[in-house]
N, C-alpha and C positions, 0 to 999 in steps of 0.2 A: 525380402518383400513381405509386406504385411497383408495377410489374408484373413486373420481371425483376431477380433478385438473383443476383450472382456471388459465390462464396466461393473465394478463392485458398487452397488447402491442404485436402487430403482426409485429414488425420490425426485425432488424438484430439479435437481441438476442432472443426474445420470439418465433417467428415462427420456426426457425431452431432447437432451443433447445427442444421445446415441440414435434417437429416432431421426433427427435431422441429418446426422452423419450418414445413416443407412439410406436415406432418401437421395443423398447426393453422391454416394460411393457404392454403387450397386454391385461391384465386384468384390466387396469386403463383407464378411459376416460379422455382425455385431450381436453379442450376447450380453444382456443386462441381467445381473444376478443380485439376489438379495436373500437374506435369511427370513424376511417377513413373507410368509406364504400367502397371506391375505392380499398384500400389495401385488405380488406376482400374479395371483389369480385375477386381480382387477385389470392388470395390464393385458392379460390373456383373454379377458372376457369378450364374447361375441357382441355384447352390447357396448358400443364405444362411448355411450353416455356414462359408463361406469369406470372410465379411466381414472386412476387416482390423482392425476394432475390435469388441470385445465389450462390450456394455452390455445389461443385461436388457431385453428387449422391443424392442431396436433392429431385429432381424430382421423383426419384425411391422410396424414402421413402414416399413421399406424395401419390404416386400412391398406395402403399401398405396399408397405414393407414387411409387416409382421408375417412370419412364416416363410418369407422369401430370404431376406438377408438380415432380418431383425428378429431376435428371439428373447424371451423373458423366462428366467429359470431360477430355481433355488439350488441348482447344482454348482455351488461356488467353487469347490476344489477342482472339479472336472473342467470347468471353464477356464480357471487359472492355468491349469496344465496345458490346455490346448491353445492358449493365446500367444500371439506374437507381440501384442501391445495390451496393456492393462491400464484402465482409468480407475483411480480411486475417487469415488464421488459419494462420500459418506458425511454424516452430520459432524459439524465442528462447533458445538454450542459454546457459549461463553463459560469459562471456568467458574465454578461456584466455591472452590476452596483452594488453598495453597497459594503459591506465588502467582500473581497476576489475576487472582480471583476478581470477577466482575469486569475484567478488562481484556484478558487474553483468551484465545480459543483453546478449548479442550480437545487435544489431538489423540485421545485414547482410541477412537475408532480408526483413525488413519494408521496409528501404530499397529493395531490389531490386523488390519489389512496387509500392511507391510510384512508382518510376521507370516501370515498365510501365504503371501506371494513367495517369500523366501523358502518356504517349505514345499510348495506345490508347483511352482513354475519350472518349466523344463527349457533347456537350451538358452538362447539369448532372448530376453524379454524386455521390451521398453515399458517403463512404468511412468504414468503421468498422474499427478495429483490434481484433481479438478473438483474440489469441494468448495462450498460457499459458506462462509461463516455467518452465523446468526447476527443480525444487526442489533447492537446495544442501543436502547433508547436512552438518550441523555436528557436529564432534567434541565429545564430552561429557567 
């Protein structure tokens, strides 16, 4: 049974997605972690106008869930160890060098998360990759 979800990445995908999940799954704890302390501080700010991401209604969801079943933290390794399910929601920018440069996604941050999960996860853990690639603007 899934009781604790960890999301690595508090950006445009991780923060809003876990917030909506927390609002709809009140019996599950959602912990969004990131190494960017300023971003986590913004998610934890009492001033909801300072949230790092704007989506209509997101501030209301944060107000309902944060501190109840939605938490934002920099304790990446601890949250990985406690999680039954982990979402990887990190940047996947377009590669700037090597094979696929200018076309393929750079997965170095996904790989880094996978290595952290393999080191710190305990017991059986479900891992979900939920990152959004940057859109490459094509010349017309």
